[in-house]
C-alpha positions in Angstrom: 47.1 -141.7 -8.3 46.0 -144.3 -5.8 45.2 -143.1 -2.3 47.9 -143.5 0.4 50.9 -143.5 -2.0 53.6 -140.8 -2.0 53.3 -138.2 -4.7 55.7 -138.6 -7.7 58.7 -136.4 -7.3 57.6 -134.3 -10.3 54.5 -133.2 -8.4 56.5 -131.4 -5.7 56.2 -127.6 -5.8 59.3 -126.3 -7.5 60.0 -123.9 -4.5 59.1 -126.3 -1.7 61.9 -126.2 0.9 62.9 -127.5 4.3 65.2 -126.0 6.9 67.5 -128.1 9.1 69.1 -126.7 12.3 71.4 -128.4 14.8 73.3 -127.6 17.9 75.5 -130.0 19.8 76.3 -130.0 23.5 79.6 -128.3 22.8 77.9 -125.6 20.8 75.8 -124.8 23.8 78.7 -125.0 26.2 81.2 -122.9 24.3 79.5 -120.9 21.7 76.0 -120.2 23.0 74.7 -121.4 19.6 71.0 -121.0 19.4 68.5 -123.0 17.3 66.1 -120.0 17.3 68.9 -117.8 15.8 69.5 -120.4 13.1 65.8 -120.6 12.2 65.6 -116.8 12.0 68.6 -116.6 9.8 67.4 -119.3 7.5 63.9 -118.0 7.3 65.3 -114.7 6.0 67.5 -116.5 3.5 64.7 -118.6 2.2 62.5 -115.5 1.7 65.3 -113.9 -0.4 65.7 -117.0 -2.5 61.9 -117.2 -3.1 61.6 -120.6 -1.4 58.5 -121.8 0.5 59.5 -123.5 3.8 57.2 -126.5 4.4 59.0 -128.0 7.4 61.7 -127.1 9.9 63.8 -129.7 11.6 65.5 -128.7 14.9 68.2 -131.0 16.2 69.3 -130.2 19.8 72.3 -131.7 21.7 73.2 -134.0 18.8 76.8 -134.4 17.8 77.8 -133.6 14.2 79.7 -136.9 14.3 76.5 -138.8 14.0 75.4 -139.5 10.4 72.3 -137.6 9.3 70.4 -140.9 8.8 70.9 -141.8 12.5 69.8 -138.4 14.0 66.1 -138.2 15.1 65.3 -135.2 13.0 67.7 -136.3 10.3 65.6 -139.4 9.7 62.5 -137.2 9.3 64.3 -135.0 6.8 65.5 -137.9 4.7 62.0 -139.4 4.8 60.4 -136.2 3.5 63.0 -136.0 0.8 62.2 -139.5 -0.3 58.5 -138.7 -0.4 59.2 -136.3 -3.3 57.5 -133.3 -1.6 60.5 -131.1 -1.3 63.0 -129.7 -3.8 65.4 -127.7 -1.6 67.2 -128.2 1.7 68.4 -125.1 3.6 71.1 -125.2 6.3 73.3 -122.5 7.9 76.7 -124.1 7.6 78.1 -127.3 6.2 78.9 -128.8 9.6 75.3 -128.4 10.8 74.1 -131.0 8.3 77.1 -133.2 7.6 79.9 -134.9 9.4 82.7 -133.9 7.1 83.5 -132.3 3.7 83.5 -135.8 2.1 80.2 -136.6 3.6 78.7 -133.3 2.3 79.9 -133.9 -1.2 78.7 -137.5 -1.3 75.2 -136.8 0.0 74.6 -133.6 -2.0 75.8 -135.3 -5.2 73.2 -138.0 -4.6 70.5 -135.5 -3.8 71.4 -133.6 -6.9 70.6 -136.7 -9.0 67.1 -136.6 -7.7 66.6 -132.9 -8.3 67.3 -131.8 -4.7 69.3 -128.6 -4.3 71.1 -127.9 -1.0 71.6 -124.3 0.2 74.3 -123.3 2.7 73.5 -119.8 3.9 77.0 -119.3 5.4 80.0 -120.9 3.8 82.9 -118.8 4.9 80.8 -115.6 4.6 79.2 -116.6 1.3 76.1 -118.5 0.4 76.3 -121.7 -1.8 73.6 -123.4 -3.8 74.4 -126.8 -5.2 71.6 -126.3 -7.8 74.1 -124.4 -10.0 77.4 -125.5 -11.6 79.2 -122.6 -9.8 77.7 -123.6 -6.5 78.9 -127.2 -6.9 82.4 -126.0 -7.6 82.4 -123.6 -4.7 81.1 -126.3 -2.4 84.0 -128.6 -3.4 86.6 -125.9 -2.6 84.9 -124.5 0.5 84.1 -127.8 2.0 87.8 -128.6 2.5 88.3 -125.2 4.2 85.3 -125.8 6.4 86.6 -129.2 7.4 90.0 -127.7 8.4 88.3 -124.9 10.4 86.0 -127.4 12.2 88.9 -129.6 13.2 90.8 -126.7 14.6 87.8 -125.4 16.5 87.1 -128.8 18.0 90.8 -129.1 19.0 90.7 -125.7 20.8 87.4 -126.5 22.4 88.6 -129.8 23.7 91.7 -128.3 25.1 89.8 -125.5 26.9 87.3 -127.9 28.4 90.0 -130.3 29.5 91.8 -127.5 31.3 88.6 -126.4 33.1 87.6 -129.9 34.1 91.1 -130.7 35.4 91.1 -127.6 37.6 87.5 -128.0 38.6 86.6 -124.7 37.1 82.9 -124.0 36.2 81.9 -124.0 32.6 78.4 -123.3 31.3 76.0 -125.1 31.5 76.9 -126.6 34.9 77.5 -130.4 34.2 75.2 -133.0 35.7 76.9 -134.2 38.9 78.1 -130.8 39.9 76.8 -127.6 41.4 78.2 -124.1 40.9 79.5 -122.3 44.0 81.1 -118.9 43.3 84.0 -119.7 40.9 84.2 -123.4 41.6 82.3 -126.6 41.0 81.3 -128.8 43.9 80.0 -132.4 43.8 76.2 -133.0 43.8 76.1 -136.4 45.5 72.5 -137.1 44.4 73.3 -136.5 40.8 76.6 -138.5 41.1 74.6 -141.4 42.3 72.5 -141.2 39.2 75.6 -141.1 37.0 77.0 -144.2 38.9 73.7 -146.0 38.2 73.8 -145.1 34.5 77.3 -146.5 34.2 76.3 -149.7 36.1 73.3 -150.2 33.8 75.4 -149.8 30.7 78.0 -152.3 32.0 75.1 -154.7 32.5 74.3 -154.3 28.8 71.1 -152.2 29.3 70.3 -150.2 26.2 70.3 -146.4 26.1 66.6 -146.3 25.4 65.8 -148.6 28.4 67.9 -146.4 30.7 66.1 -143.3 29.5 62.7 -144.9 30.1 63.7 -146.0 33.6 64.9 -142.5 34.6 61.8 -140.8 33.2 59.4 -143.3 34.7 61.0 -142.7 38.2 60.7 -138.9 37.5 64.4 -138.3 38.0 65.1 -134.9 36.4 68.0 -133.8 34.2 70.1 -130.8 35.3 67.5 -128.6 33.6 64.6 -130.4 35.3 63.5 -131.9 31.9 63.0 -135.4 30.6 65.9 -137.6 29.7 66.9 -138.4 26.1 69.4 -140.9 24.6 71.7 -138.1 23.6 71.8 -136.8 27.2 72.8 -140.3 28.5 75.5 -140.6 25.8 77.0 -137.2 26.7 77.1 -137.9 30.4 78.7 -141.3 29.8 81.3 -139.8 27.5 82.0 -136.9 29.9 82.4 -139.1 33.0 84.2 -142.0 31.4 
């Protein structure tokens, strides 16, 4: 084998696996969903299944509506799969990895053609492995149920958040542009000015990446005092539209 080329897929260790974890902004706001908790759960699951985890992909504040191939860590996952060095993909729930039941069935079917098994540690209280005929059948049935549950949860979450925003009630974490004062949210004018600038730049056609670089270069902090990311800009624009 020539140096610098990917190993043929047959050379991948039969138990080589990767874990993928994701939380969206809404997960953090409403459910206190933790990436660390997902990693712990999947690590235990991998051990029980006799899988050797060679990489962990952690996606934070990324919406499940974004295709896997367009997510920062999702791109890395797909690249590793394409290299032929992994045989198994482990995820907690279907909606952590895929946008919908249809998306899940389409992608896992394609992966299966290349000898890649997908493990869902929690599909309605049961685990599913697409490497078996029974697992494929269960995924087909449970995927539809998961899609229904996800849509209902999103609808309830959106209603609850809309009510809190309309009545200027605090919700965790405190949104950029607001400060918490007892049981109310009050305007943070300095942050509101940043939001106004973000909207202005987007209206001028400035890219998300360029806005991120500008804010970070000027050392303007996020609400948590961290660096800006494209997903943070997108969320603020959506919330303040």
